py3Dmol code that shows the C-alpha trace and the ligand (Angstrom):
import py3Dmol

protein = """\
ATOM      1  CA  MET A   1       5.198 -22.371   7.704  1.00  0.00           C
ATOM      2  CA  LEU A   2       2.100 -20.364   6.891  1.00  0.00           C
ATOM      3  CA  LEU A   3       3.317 -19.273   3.450  1.00  0.00           C
ATOM      4  CA  GLU A   4       5.591 -22.010   2.201  1.00  0.00           C
ATOM      5  CA  ARG A   5       3.001 -23.724   0.041  1.00  0.00           C
ATOM      6  CA  PHE A   6       2.151 -20.627  -2.000  1.00  0.00           C
ATOM      7  CA  PRO A   7       4.027 -19.961  -5.264  1.00  0.00           C
ATOM      8  CA  ARG A   8       6.082 -16.786  -5.027  1.00  0.00           C
ATOM      9  CA  VAL A   9       8.618 -14.960  -7.140  1.00  0.00           C
ATOM     10  CA  SER A  10      11.306 -12.720  -5.705  1.00  0.00           C
ATOM     11  CA  LEU A  11      10.727  -8.999  -6.282  1.00  0.00           C
ATOM     12  CA  SER A  12      11.290  -7.290  -2.941  1.00  0.00           C
ATOM     13  CA  HIS A  13      14.357  -6.519  -0.889  1.00  0.00           C
ATOM     14  CA  ALA A  14      12.992  -8.051   2.296  1.00  0.00           C
ATOM     15  CA  PRO A  15      13.373  -7.924   5.216  1.00  0.00           C
ATOM     16  CA  THR A  16      12.951  -4.188   5.065  1.00  0.00           C
ATOM     17  CA  PRO A  17      14.576  -2.242   7.916  1.00  0.00           C
ATOM     18  CA  LEU A  18      12.772  -1.463  11.172  1.00  0.00           C
ATOM     19  CA  GLU A  19      14.315   1.784  12.376  1.00  0.00           C
ATOM     20  CA  PRO A  20      13.756   4.175  15.290  1.00  0.00           C
ATOM     21  CA  LEU A  21      12.182   7.616  14.610  1.00  0.00           C
ATOM     22  CA  ASP A  22      14.017   9.280  17.460  1.00  0.00           C
ATOM     23  CA  GLN A  23      14.135  12.786  16.002  1.00  0.00           C
ATOM     24  CA  LEU A  24      10.435  12.792  15.241  1.00  0.00           C
ATOM     25  CA  ARG A  25       9.736  11.469  18.740  1.00  0.00           C
ATOM     26  CA  LYS A  26      11.880  14.230  20.207  1.00  0.00           C
ATOM     27  CA  ALA A  27       9.792  16.781  18.303  1.00  0.00           C
ATOM     28  CA  LEU A  28       6.459  15.250  19.342  1.00  0.00           C
ATOM     29  CA  GLY A  29       6.935  13.622  22.725  1.00  0.00           C
ATOM     30  CA  GLY A  30       4.778  10.642  23.524  1.00  0.00           C
ATOM     31  CA  PRO A  31       5.281   6.941  22.674  1.00  0.00           C
ATOM     32  CA  ARG A  32       8.414   5.324  21.246  1.00  0.00           C
ATOM     33  CA  LEU A  33       8.229   5.473  17.481  1.00  0.00           C
ATOM     34  CA  TRP A  34       9.585   3.082  14.858  1.00  0.00           C
ATOM     35  CA  ILE A  35       9.311   2.982  11.091  1.00  0.00           C
ATOM     36  CA  LYS A  36       9.062  -0.193   8.993  1.00  0.00           C
ATOM     37  CA  ARG A  37      10.680   0.815   5.735  1.00  0.00           C
ATOM     38  CA  ASP A  38       8.447  -0.785   3.063  1.00  0.00           C
ATOM     39  CA  ASP A  39       9.298   2.249   0.976  1.00  0.00           C
ATOM     40  CA  CYS A  40      12.598   0.359   0.558  1.00  0.00           C
ATOM     41  CA  THR A  41      11.207  -2.868  -0.972  1.00  0.00           C
ATOM     42  CA  GLY A  42      13.475  -2.130  -3.929  1.00  0.00           C
ATOM     43  CA  LEU A  43      11.212  -2.703  -6.935  1.00  0.00           C
ATOM     44  CA  ALA A  44      11.167   0.444  -9.088  1.00  0.00           C
ATOM     45  CA  GLN A  45      11.546   2.919  -6.171  1.00  0.00           C
ATOM     46  CA  GLY A  46       9.847   0.593  -3.744  1.00  0.00           C
ATOM     47  CA  GLY A  47       6.537   0.544  -1.881  1.00  0.00           C
ATOM     48  CA  ASN A  48       4.043  -1.930  -0.534  1.00  0.00           C
ATOM     49  CA  LYS A  49       2.872  -3.348  -3.864  1.00  0.00           C
ATOM     50  CA  ALA A  50       6.169  -5.199  -4.363  1.00  0.00           C
ATOM     51  CA  ARG A  51       5.245  -7.706  -1.625  1.00  0.00           C
ATOM     52  CA  LYS A  52       1.823  -8.389  -3.126  1.00  0.00           C
ATOM     53  CA  LEU A  53       3.234  -8.742  -6.620  1.00  0.00           C
ATOM     54  CA  GLU A  54       5.539 -11.585  -5.494  1.00  0.00           C
ATOM     55  CA  PHE A  55       2.448 -13.806  -5.085  1.00  0.00           C
ATOM     56  CA  LEU A  56       0.391 -12.310  -7.918  1.00  0.00           C
ATOM     57  CA  LEU A  57       3.172 -12.723 -10.526  1.00  0.00           C
ATOM     58  CA  ALA A  58       3.804 -16.289  -9.399  1.00  0.00           C
ATOM     59  CA  ASP A  59       0.094 -17.014  -9.859  1.00  0.00           C
ATOM     60  CA  ALA A  60       0.051 -15.358 -13.293  1.00  0.00           C
ATOM     61  CA  LEU A  61       3.128 -17.316 -14.408  1.00  0.00           C
ATOM     62  CA  ALA A  62       1.709 -20.609 -13.043  1.00  0.00           C
ATOM     63  CA  LYS A  63      -1.386 -19.966 -15.197  1.00  0.00           C
ATOM     64  CA  GLY A  64       0.723 -19.433 -18.321  1.00  0.00           C
ATOM     65  CA  CYS A  65      -0.196 -15.748 -18.670  1.00  0.00           C
ATOM     66  CA  ASP A  66       1.962 -13.317 -20.649  1.00  0.00           C
ATOM     67  CA  THR A  67       0.198  -9.976 -20.098  1.00  0.00           C
ATOM     68  CA  LEU A  68      -0.802  -8.108 -16.921  1.00  0.00           C
ATOM     69  CA  ILE A  69      -3.805  -5.761 -16.885  1.00  0.00           C
ATOM     70  CA  THR A  70      -4.471  -3.628 -13.806  1.00  0.00           C
ATOM     71  CA  PRO A  71      -6.375  -0.450 -12.887  1.00  0.00           C
ATOM     72  CA  GLY A  72      -5.284   2.517 -10.794  1.00  0.00           C
ATOM     73  CA  ALA A  73      -5.462   6.270 -10.374  1.00  0.00           C
ATOM     74  CA  VAL A  74      -3.356   8.276 -12.822  1.00  0.00           C
ATOM     75  CA  GLN A  75      -0.538   8.624 -10.232  1.00  0.00           C
ATOM     76  CA  SER A  76      -0.842   4.985  -9.131  1.00  0.00           C
ATOM     77  CA  ASN A  77       2.134   3.480  -7.338  1.00  0.00           C
ATOM     78  CA  HIS A  78       0.558   0.064  -7.855  1.00  0.00           C
ATOM     79  CA  VAL A  79       0.558   0.523 -11.641  1.00  0.00           C
ATOM     80  CA  ARG A  80       4.212   1.686 -11.632  1.00  0.00           C
ATOM     81  CA  MET A  81       5.360  -1.379  -9.631  1.00  0.00           C
ATOM     82  CA  THR A  82       3.171  -3.775 -11.663  1.00  0.00           C
ATOM     83  CA  ALA A  83       4.679  -2.372 -14.862  1.00  0.00           C
ATOM     84  CA  ALA A  84       8.207  -2.922 -13.462  1.00  0.00           C
ATOM     85  CA  ALA A  85       7.362  -6.454 -12.326  1.00  0.00           C
ATOM     86  CA  ALA A  86       5.990  -7.263 -15.772  1.00  0.00           C
ATOM     87  CA  ALA A  87       9.171  -6.003 -17.369  1.00  0.00           C
ATOM     88  CA  ARG A  88      11.276  -8.142 -15.006  1.00  0.00           C
ATOM     89  CA  PHE A  89       9.419 -11.292 -16.059  1.00  0.00           C
ATOM     90  CA  GLY A  90       9.208 -10.502 -19.792  1.00  0.00           C
ATOM     91  CA  MET A  91       5.480  -9.847 -19.668  1.00  0.00           C
ATOM     92  CA  LYS A  92       3.449  -7.061 -21.281  1.00  0.00           C
ATOM     93  CA  CYS A  93       1.525  -4.658 -19.037  1.00  0.00           C
ATOM     94  CA  HIS A  94      -1.547  -2.554 -19.680  1.00  0.00           C
ATOM     95  CA  ALA A  95      -2.975  -0.052 -17.153  1.00  0.00           C
ATOM     96  CA  VAL A  96      -6.534   1.240 -16.980  1.00  0.00           C
ATOM     97  CA  LEU A  97      -6.083   4.688 -15.422  1.00  0.00           C
ATOM     98  CA  GLU A  98      -9.058   6.217 -13.688  1.00  0.00           C
ATOM     99  CA  ARG A  99      -9.299   9.993 -13.560  1.00  0.00           C
ATOM    100  CA  ARG A 100     -10.133   9.859  -9.863  1.00  0.00           C
ATOM    101  CA  VAL A 101      -8.446  13.154  -9.019  1.00  0.00           C
ATOM    102  CA  VAL A 102      -9.848  16.273 -10.728  1.00  0.00           C
ATOM    103  CA  ASP A 103      -8.274  19.699 -11.370  1.00  0.00           C
ATOM    104  CA  THR A 104      -4.815  18.253 -11.947  1.00  0.00           C
ATOM    105  CA  ASP A 105      -1.917  19.964 -13.663  1.00  0.00           C
ATOM    106  CA  ALA A 106       0.734  18.920 -16.190  1.00  0.00           C
ATOM    107  CA  ASP A 107       2.954  17.385 -13.492  1.00  0.00           C
ATOM    108  CA  TYR A 108       0.166  15.146 -12.258  1.00  0.00           C
ATOM    109  CA  GLU A 109      -0.589  14.035 -15.833  1.00  0.00           C
ATOM    110  CA  GLU A 110       2.971  13.498 -17.040  1.00  0.00           C
ATOM    111  CA  ASN A 111       5.515  13.317 -14.216  1.00  0.00           C
ATOM    112  CA  GLY A 112       6.062  10.982 -11.226  1.00  0.00           C
ATOM    113  CA  ASN A 113       4.562   7.538 -11.651  1.00  0.00           C
ATOM    114  CA  ILE A 114       3.273   8.194 -15.187  1.00  0.00           C
ATOM    115  CA  LEU A 115       6.774   8.953 -16.440  1.00  0.00           C
ATOM    116  CA  LEU A 116       7.986   5.662 -14.974  1.00  0.00           C
ATOM    117  CA  ASP A 117       5.046   3.672 -16.399  1.00  0.00           C
ATOM    118  CA  GLU A 118       6.174   4.934 -19.788  1.00  0.00           C
ATOM    119  CA  LEU A 119       9.792   3.890 -19.158  1.00  0.00           C
ATOM    120  CA  PHE A 120       8.672   0.363 -18.191  1.00  0.00           C
ATOM    121  CA  GLY A 121       6.811   0.093 -21.494  1.00  0.00           C
ATOM    122  CA  CYS A 122       3.361  -0.057 -19.908  1.00  0.00           C
ATOM    123  CA  THR A 123       0.499   0.796 -22.303  1.00  0.00           C
ATOM    124  CA  ARG A 124      -2.313   2.896 -20.803  1.00  0.00           C
ATOM    125  CA  SER A 125      -5.940   3.790 -21.396  1.00  0.00           C
ATOM    126  CA  TYR A 126      -7.982   6.303 -19.428  1.00  0.00           C
ATOM    127  CA  VAL A 127     -11.501   6.173 -17.990  1.00  0.00           C
ATOM    128  CA  PRO A 128     -13.497   8.874 -16.115  1.00  0.00           C
ATOM    129  CA  GLY A 129     -13.547   8.908 -12.293  1.00  0.00           C
ATOM    130  CA  GLY A 130     -16.166   6.554 -10.846  1.00  0.00           C
ATOM    131  CA  SER A 131     -16.006   4.141 -13.804  1.00  0.00           C
ATOM    132  CA  ASP A 132     -16.321   0.384 -13.279  1.00  0.00           C
ATOM    133  CA  VAL A 133     -12.615  -0.293 -13.750  1.00  0.00           C
ATOM    134  CA  GLY A 134     -13.060  -4.017 -13.122  1.00  0.00           C
ATOM    135  CA  ALA A 135     -15.439  -4.267 -16.051  1.00  0.00           C
ATOM    136  CA  GLU A 136     -13.076  -2.196 -18.214  1.00  0.00           C
ATOM    137  CA  CYS A 137     -10.135  -4.503 -17.358  1.00  0.00           C
ATOM    138  CA  ALA A 138     -12.309  -7.528 -18.247  1.00  0.00           C
ATOM    139  CA  ARG A 139     -13.224  -5.946 -21.563  1.00  0.00           C
ATOM    140  CA  ILE A 140      -9.587  -5.233 -22.406  1.00  0.00           C
ATOM    141  CA  ALA A 141      -8.668  -8.816 -21.379  1.00  0.00           C
ATOM    142  CA  GLU A 142     -11.253 -10.080 -23.925  1.00  0.00           C
ATOM    143  CA  ASP A 143      -9.690  -7.897 -26.634  1.00  0.00           C
ATOM    144  CA  PHE A 144      -6.230  -9.219 -25.765  1.00  0.00           C
ATOM    145  CA  ARG A 145      -7.429 -12.818 -25.813  1.00  0.00           C
ATOM    146  CA  ALA A 146      -8.863 -12.279 -29.262  1.00  0.00           C
ATOM    147  CA  LYS A 147      -5.366 -11.160 -30.342  1.00  0.00           C
ATOM    148  CA  GLY A 148      -3.797 -14.339 -28.974  1.00  0.00           C
ATOM    149  CA  LEU A 149      -2.427 -12.951 -25.724  1.00  0.00           C
ATOM    150  CA  LYS A 150      -2.880 -14.574 -22.317  1.00  0.00           C
ATOM    151  CA  PRO A 151      -3.970 -11.784 -19.973  1.00  0.00           C
ATOM    152  CA  TYR A 152      -3.988 -11.870 -16.169  1.00  0.00           C
ATOM    153  CA  VAL A 153      -6.079  -9.187 -14.470  1.00  0.00           C
ATOM    154  CA  ILE A 154      -4.760  -7.845 -11.165  1.00  0.00           C
ATOM    155  CA  PRO A 155      -7.423  -5.992  -9.177  1.00  0.00           C
ATOM    156  CA  GLY A 156      -6.817  -2.387  -7.982  1.00  0.00           C
ATOM    157  CA  GLY A 157      -3.910  -2.232  -5.551  1.00  0.00           C
ATOM    158  CA  GLY A 158      -3.287  -5.976  -5.977  1.00  0.00           C
ATOM    159  CA  SER A 159      -5.846  -6.420  -3.243  1.00  0.00           C
ATOM    160  CA  ASN A 160      -7.235  -9.960  -3.305  1.00  0.00           C
ATOM    161  CA  PRO A 161      -6.388 -12.999  -1.141  1.00  0.00           C
ATOM    162  CA  VAL A 162      -3.343 -13.817  -3.275  1.00  0.00           C
ATOM    163  CA  GLY A 163      -1.872 -10.308  -3.149  1.00  0.00           C
ATOM    164  CA  ALA A 164      -2.655  -9.910   0.560  1.00  0.00           C
ATOM    165  CA  LEU A 165      -0.288 -12.815   1.289  1.00  0.00           C
ATOM    166  CA  GLY A 166       2.490 -10.280   0.801  1.00  0.00           C
ATOM    167  CA  TYR A 167       1.342  -8.542   3.979  1.00  0.00           C
ATOM    168  CA  VAL A 168       0.908 -11.798   5.841  1.00  0.00           C
ATOM    169  CA  ALA A 169       4.638 -12.147   5.107  1.00  0.00           C
ATOM    170  CA  CYS A 170       5.317  -8.613   6.323  1.00  0.00           C
ATOM    171  CA  ALA A 171       3.460  -9.248   9.590  1.00  0.00           C
ATOM    172  CA  LEU A 172       5.592 -12.308  10.292  1.00  0.00           C
ATOM    173  CA  GLU A 173       8.748 -10.388   9.343  1.00  0.00           C
ATOM    174  CA  LEU A 174       7.874  -7.581  11.750  1.00  0.00           C
ATOM    175  CA  ILE A 175       7.192  -9.970  14.656  1.00  0.00           C
ATOM    176  CA  GLY A 176      10.634 -11.473  14.135  1.00  0.00           C
ATOM    177  CA  GLN A 177      12.355  -8.091  13.985  1.00  0.00           C
ATOM    178  CA  ALA A 178      10.586  -6.829  17.110  1.00  0.00           C
ATOM    179  CA  LYS A 179      11.689  -9.943  18.946  1.00  0.00           C
ATOM    180  CA  GLN A 180      15.294  -9.398  17.835  1.00  0.00           C
ATOM    181  CA  LEU A 181      15.219  -5.769  18.985  1.00  0.00           C
ATOM    182  CA  GLY A 182      13.594  -6.821  22.251  1.00  0.00           C
ATOM    183  CA  ILE A 183      10.660  -4.440  21.827  1.00  0.00           C
ATOM    184  CA  ASN A 184       6.992  -5.058  22.504  1.00  0.00           C
ATOM    185  CA  VAL A 185       5.169  -3.489  19.575  1.00  0.00           C
ATOM    186  CA  THR A 186       1.635  -2.530  20.589  1.00  0.00           C
ATOM    187  CA  ARG A 187       0.401  -0.919  17.360  1.00  0.00           C
ATOM    188  CA  LEU A 188       1.097  -0.825  13.679  1.00  0.00           C
ATOM    189  CA  VAL A 189      -0.085   2.367  11.941  1.00  0.00           C
ATOM    190  CA  HIS A 190      -0.444   2.733   8.154  1.00  0.00           C
ATOM    191  CA  GLY A 191      -2.515   4.203   5.339  1.00  0.00           C
ATOM    192  CA  THR A 192      -5.274   1.957   4.044  1.00  0.00           C
ATOM    193  CA  GLY A 193      -6.800   2.229   0.585  1.00  0.00           C
ATOM    194  CA  SER A 194      -7.723  -0.790  -1.553  1.00  0.00           C
ATOM    195  CA  SER A 195      -7.347  -2.728   1.743  1.00  0.00           C
ATOM    196  CA  GLY A 196      -4.977  -5.572   0.849  1.00  0.00           C
ATOM    197  CA  THR A 197      -2.173  -4.277   3.032  1.00  0.00           C
ATOM    198  CA  GLN A 198      -4.322  -4.045   6.137  1.00  0.00           C
ATOM    199  CA  ALA A 199      -6.174  -7.304   5.355  1.00  0.00           C
ATOM    200  CA  GLY A 200      -2.900  -9.171   4.984  1.00  0.00           C
ATOM    201  CA  LEU A 201      -1.476  -7.725   8.203  1.00  0.00           C
ATOM    202  CA  VAL A 202      -4.648  -8.461  10.150  1.00  0.00           C
ATOM    203  CA  ALA A 203      -4.850 -12.031   8.790  1.00  0.00           C
ATOM    204  CA  GLY A 204      -1.159 -12.691   9.434  1.00  0.00           C
ATOM    205  CA  LEU A 205      -1.198 -11.326  12.950  1.00  0.00           C
ATOM    206  CA  ALA A 206      -4.421 -13.189  13.783  1.00  0.00           C
ATOM    207  CA  ALA A 207      -3.036 -16.442  12.336  1.00  0.00           C
ATOM    208  CA  VAL A 208      -0.189 -16.404  14.847  1.00  0.00           C
ATOM    209  CA  LYS A 209      -2.300 -14.816  17.631  1.00  0.00           C
ATOM    210  CA  SER A 210      -0.115 -11.700  17.857  1.00  0.00           C
ATOM    211  CA  PRO A 211      -1.435  -8.975  20.170  1.00  0.00           C
ATOM    212  CA  ILE A 212      -0.156  -6.198  17.823  1.00  0.00           C
ATOM    213  CA  GLU A 213      -3.127  -3.972  16.886  1.00  0.00           C
ATOM    214  CA  VAL A 214      -3.333  -2.691  13.334  1.00  0.00           C
ATOM    215  CA  PHE A 215      -4.336   0.978  13.231  1.00  0.00           C
ATOM    216  CA  GLY A 216      -5.470   1.804   9.707  1.00  0.00           C
ATOM    217  CA  ILE A 217      -5.837   5.382   8.496  1.00  0.00           C
ATOM    218  CA  SER A 218      -8.190   5.635   5.593  1.00  0.00           C
ATOM    219  CA  VAL A 219      -7.078   7.576   2.516  1.00  0.00           C
ATOM    220  CA  ARG A 220     -10.344   7.262   0.618  1.00  0.00           C
ATOM    221  CA  HIS A 221     -13.498   5.721   2.114  1.00  0.00           C
ATOM    222  CA  PRO A 222     -15.548   6.509   5.237  1.00  0.00           C
ATOM    223  CA  ARG A 223     -14.778   4.296   8.234  1.00  0.00           C
ATOM    224  CA  GLU A 224     -17.703   1.919   7.876  1.00  0.00           C
ATOM    225  CA  LYS A 225     -16.982   1.127   4.229  1.00  0.00           C
ATOM    226  CA  GLN A 226     -13.224   0.829   4.743  1.00  0.00           C
ATOM    227  CA  GLU A 227     -13.545  -1.471   7.718  1.00  0.00           C
ATOM    228  CA  ALA A 228     -16.078  -3.632   5.879  1.00  0.00           C
ATOM    229  CA  MET A 229     -13.716  -3.968   2.912  1.00  0.00           C
ATOM    230  CA  VAL A 230     -10.740  -4.814   5.143  1.00  0.00           C
ATOM    231  CA  PHE A 231     -12.685  -7.326   7.218  1.00  0.00           C
ATOM    232  CA  ASP A 232     -14.076  -9.076   4.166  1.00  0.00           C
ATOM    233  CA  LEU A 233     -10.659  -9.423   2.532  1.00  0.00           C
ATOM    234  CA  ALA A 234      -8.925 -10.350   5.810  1.00  0.00           C
ATOM    235  CA  CYS A 235     -11.429 -13.217   6.264  1.00  0.00           C
ATOM    236  CA  ARG A 236     -10.950 -14.396   2.697  1.00  0.00           C
ATOM    237  CA  THR A 237      -7.147 -14.174   3.153  1.00  0.00           C
ATOM    238  CA  ALA A 238      -7.410 -16.275   6.323  1.00  0.00           C
ATOM    239  CA  ASP A 239      -9.510 -18.805   4.362  1.00  0.00           C
ATOM    240  CA  HIS A 240      -6.830 -18.885   1.663  1.00  0.00           C
ATOM    241  CA  LEU A 241      -4.211 -19.550   4.383  1.00  0.00           C
ATOM    242  CA  GLY A 242      -6.261 -22.421   5.756  1.00  0.00           C
ATOM    243  CA  MET A 243      -6.961 -20.409   8.902  1.00  0.00           C
ATOM    244  CA  SER A 244     -10.708 -19.784   8.497  1.00  0.00           C
ATOM    245  CA  GLY A 245     -12.230 -18.058  11.508  1.00  0.00           C
ATOM    246  CA  ALA A 246      -8.912 -16.622  12.759  1.00  0.00           C
ATOM    247  CA  VAL A 247      -9.917 -13.017  11.949  1.00  0.00           C
ATOM    248  CA  GLU A 248     -12.468 -11.318  14.196  1.00  0.00           C
ATOM    249  CA  ARG A 249     -14.359  -8.127  13.448  1.00  0.00           C
ATOM    250  CA  LYS A 250     -12.681  -6.434  16.431  1.00  0.00           C
ATOM    251  CA  HIS A 251      -9.262  -6.854  14.745  1.00  0.00           C
ATOM    252  CA  VAL A 252     -10.236  -4.301  12.094  1.00  0.00           C
ATOM    253  CA  PHE A 253     -10.027  -0.566  12.739  1.00  0.00           C
ATOM    254  CA  ALA A 254      -9.729   2.327  10.241  1.00  0.00           C
ATOM    255  CA  ASP A 255      -9.827   5.962  11.234  1.00  0.00           C
ATOM    256  CA  ASP A 256     -11.337   8.121   8.470  1.00  0.00           C
ATOM    257  CA  GLY A 257     -10.493  11.495  10.020  1.00  0.00           C
ATOM    258  CA  TYR A 258      -7.578  12.350   7.711  1.00  0.00           C
ATOM    259  CA  VAL A 259      -8.983  11.820   4.198  1.00  0.00           C
ATOM    260  CA  GLY A 260      -9.818  15.537   3.792  1.00  0.00           C
ATOM    261  CA  PRO A 261     -11.754  16.422   0.616  1.00  0.00           C
ATOM    262  CA  GLY A 262     -11.038  13.035  -0.993  1.00  0.00           C
ATOM    263  CA  TYR A 263      -8.653  10.474  -2.431  1.00  0.00           C
ATOM    264  CA  GLY A 264      -5.460  12.078  -3.733  1.00  0.00           C
ATOM    265  CA  LEU A 265      -6.539  15.573  -2.695  1.00  0.00           C
ATOM    266  CA  PRO A 266      -4.152  17.366  -0.349  1.00  0.00           C
ATOM    267  CA  THR A 267      -4.850  18.366   3.252  1.00  0.00           C
ATOM    268  CA  PRO A 268      -2.931  20.885   5.394  1.00  0.00           C
ATOM    269  CA  GLY A 269      -2.209  18.087   7.908  1.00  0.00           C
ATOM    270  CA  MET A 270      -0.618  15.928   5.173  1.00  0.00           C
ATOM    271  CA  VAL A 271       1.577  18.805   3.969  1.00  0.00           C
ATOM    272  CA  ASP A 272       2.713  19.555   7.546  1.00  0.00           C
ATOM    273  CA  ALA A 273       3.368  15.877   8.351  1.00  0.00           C
ATOM    274  CA  LEU A 274       5.275  15.314   5.144  1.00  0.00           C
ATOM    275  CA  LYS A 275       7.515  18.346   5.794  1.00  0.00           C
ATOM    276  CA  MET A 276       7.992  17.448   9.438  1.00  0.00           C
ATOM    277  CA  VAL A 277       9.223  13.906   8.671  1.00  0.00           C
ATOM    278  CA  ALA A 278      11.411  15.202   5.833  1.00  0.00           C
ATOM    279  CA  ARG A 279      12.981  17.806   8.123  1.00  0.00           C
ATOM    280  CA  THR A 280      13.358  15.739  11.294  1.00  0.00           C
ATOM    281  CA  GLU A 281      14.250  12.335   9.817  1.00  0.00           C
ATOM    282  CA  GLY A 282      15.303  12.933   6.181  1.00  0.00           C
ATOM    283  CA  ILE A 283      12.558  10.507   5.080  1.00  0.00           C
ATOM    284  CA  LEU A 284      10.185  11.147   2.187  1.00  0.00           C
ATOM    285  CA  LEU A 285       6.487  10.346   2.522  1.00  0.00           C
ATOM    286  CA  ASP A 286       3.912  10.757  -0.225  1.00  0.00           C
ATOM    287  CA  PRO A 287       0.891  13.078  -0.663  1.00  0.00           C
ATOM    288  CA  VAL A 288      -1.777  10.390  -1.194  1.00  0.00           C
ATOM    289  CA  TYR A 289      -1.106   7.649   1.391  1.00  0.00           C
ATOM    290  CA  SER A 290       1.793   7.759   3.817  1.00  0.00           C
ATOM    291  CA  GLY A 291       1.536  11.568   4.255  1.00  0.00           C
ATOM    292  CA  LYS A 292      -2.088  11.343   5.353  1.00  0.00           C
ATOM    293  CA  ALA A 293      -1.299   8.277   7.487  1.00  0.00           C
ATOM    294  CA  MET A 294       1.474  10.224   9.202  1.00  0.00           C
ATOM    295  CA  ALA A 295      -0.839  13.214   9.678  1.00  0.00           C
ATOM    296  CA  GLY A 296      -3.126  10.819  11.562  1.00  0.00           C
ATOM    297  CA  LEU A 297      -0.326   9.342  13.670  1.00  0.00           C
ATOM    298  CA  ILE A 298       0.957  12.809  14.623  1.00  0.00           C
ATOM    299  CA  ASP A 299      -2.508  14.039  15.494  1.00  0.00           C
ATOM    300  CA  HIS A 300      -3.230  10.956  17.658  1.00  0.00           C
ATOM    301  CA  ILE A 301       0.104  11.443  19.487  1.00  0.00           C
ATOM    302  CA  ARG A 302      -0.784  15.084  20.144  1.00  0.00           C
ATOM    303  CA  LYS A 303      -4.242  14.106  21.353  1.00  0.00           C
ATOM    304  CA  GLY A 304      -2.733  11.547  23.752  1.00  0.00           C
ATOM    305  CA  THR A 305      -4.359   8.471  22.175  1.00  0.00           C
ATOM    306  CA  PHE A 306      -1.261   6.345  22.979  1.00  0.00           C
ATOM    307  CA  ARG A 307       0.536   5.631  26.247  1.00  0.00           C
ATOM    308  CA  ASN A 308       4.128   6.890  26.553  1.00  0.00           C
ATOM    309  CA  ASP A 309       5.450   3.366  27.206  1.00  0.00           C
ATOM    310  CA  GLU A 310       4.097   1.980  23.934  1.00  0.00           C
ATOM    311  CA  ASP A 311       6.274   1.001  20.983  1.00  0.00           C
ATOM    312  CA  ILE A 312       4.404   2.130  17.873  1.00  0.00           C
ATOM    313  CA  VAL A 313       5.452   1.156  14.374  1.00  0.00           C
ATOM    314  CA  PHE A 314       4.587   3.304  11.374  1.00  0.00           C
ATOM    315  CA  LEU A 315       4.520   1.156   8.237  1.00  0.00           C
ATOM    316  CA  HIS A 316       5.928   3.316   5.449  1.00  0.00           C
ATOM    317  CA  THR A 317       4.113   1.984   2.412  1.00  0.00           C
ATOM    318  CA  GLY A 318       6.123   4.104  -0.088  1.00  0.00           C
ATOM    319  CA  GLY A 319       4.781   6.404  -2.786  1.00  0.00           C
ATOM    320  CA  SER A 320       7.274   9.305  -2.802  1.00  0.00           C
ATOM    321  CA  THR A 321       7.519   8.973  -6.586  1.00  0.00           C
ATOM    322  CA  ALA A 322       4.124  10.729  -6.684  1.00  0.00           C
ATOM    323  CA  LEU A 323       5.733  13.839  -5.108  1.00  0.00           C
ATOM    324  CA  PHE A 324       6.867  14.784  -8.600  1.00  0.00           C
ATOM    325  CA  GLY A 325       3.244  14.808  -9.732  1.00  0.00           C
ATOM    326  CA  TYR A 326       2.401  17.274  -6.914  1.00  0.00           C
ATOM    327  CA  LYS A 327       5.310  19.712  -7.307  1.00  0.00           C
ATOM    328  CA  ASN A 328       3.237  22.885  -7.130  1.00  0.00           C
ATOM    329  CA  LEU A 329       1.589  21.859  -3.900  1.00  0.00           C
ATOM    330  CA  PHE A 330       4.951  22.017  -2.092  1.00  0.00           C
ATOM    331  CA  LEU A 331       6.575  24.839  -3.987  1.00  0.00           C
ATOM    332  CA  LYS A 332       3.641  27.176  -3.602  1.00  0.00           C
ATOM    333  CA  ALA A 333       2.893  26.276   0.025  1.00  0.00           C
TER     334      ALA A 333
END
"""
ligand_1 = """\
15
PLP
C -1.435 1.296 -2.434
C -0.777 2.099 -1.388
C -1.250 2.098 -0.070
C -2.505 1.391 0.385
O -2.397 0.024 0.368
P -3.715 -0.838 0.112
O -3.241 -2.223 0.198
O -4.189 -0.418 -1.227
O -4.700 -0.489 1.164
C -0.562 2.812 0.908
N 0.518 3.544 0.551
C 0.989 3.561 -0.726
C 2.169 4.431 -1.001
C 0.372 2.867 -1.741
O 0.819 2.943 -2.984
"""
view = py3Dmol.view(width=600, height=400)
view.addModel(protein, "pdb")
view.setStyle({"model": 0}, {"cartoon": {"style": "trace"}})
view.addModel(ligand_1, "xyz")
view.setStyle({"model": 1}, {"stick": {}})
view.zoomTo()
view.show()
């Protein structure tokens, strides 16, 4: 109902599974744990961007565009999936890669997502960390227009009201799955960055008045900035849905206690969480997003933040492709 009137292409293998994390729970104690496998969305090794790209690509195609331009960090999952989506629809793709992470090695520069960007035929240009990537994308779009192309600029992480519809869809999907399993999900925990995932979830849950609380774990910004970004985009997404006013400020929470030294920079908690989930559940997380989000979930379980009778869902947003850009971190540790 909520989403039917929006143009959408098919890119993701949804519904993604909702599975118990019984071995991890056994190791940790505490609340019942579930994992929503958005690492299995299917597009080019999966991840959360596939859901956003279903709406973004449809918008680009409706506007007659033939070229996607998008920014990201060098090891961007969003760029990798955008490049794959462009290939699927016969479009060109150009990425503006921001050197946001310093002191990197050859694996970070050439392996993981970058290797796959190359295979998908995505052209790339680099800018220093802290650059105005939006302005740089606009400049490249002008160049492309002068050459006769029809560019469509996708913002970082695909995070605008069109892309966030993908996570409105995920929220509705999760509510249906929880009902089928007969569980009462109290909280949904995930890593929050460019904010479209959390904004879409918050808007979708608010639109249907679901009591599920979204528990964001910031991977980049301090709490105040992250929550302001999420709230702003969640409100604009609700407007886009025709549900203005559905989102309240109290629906937005982002813990910034697990960022460590900065975006894309490892923390001991992330390394421990990533190994723990690999060794108890056989599931791969990633060093930049889901690993830090899981470090936060584990720490909150240990601190007793949650009641034992809660059903908590960890949204696995993907990203394990980036592990190959961080090889030395795990081999040396
Ligand atoms: C982009 C990304 C996120 C964060 O999602 P946002 O919508 O940008 O907040 C989380 N996990 C992974 C693996 C990602 O690639």
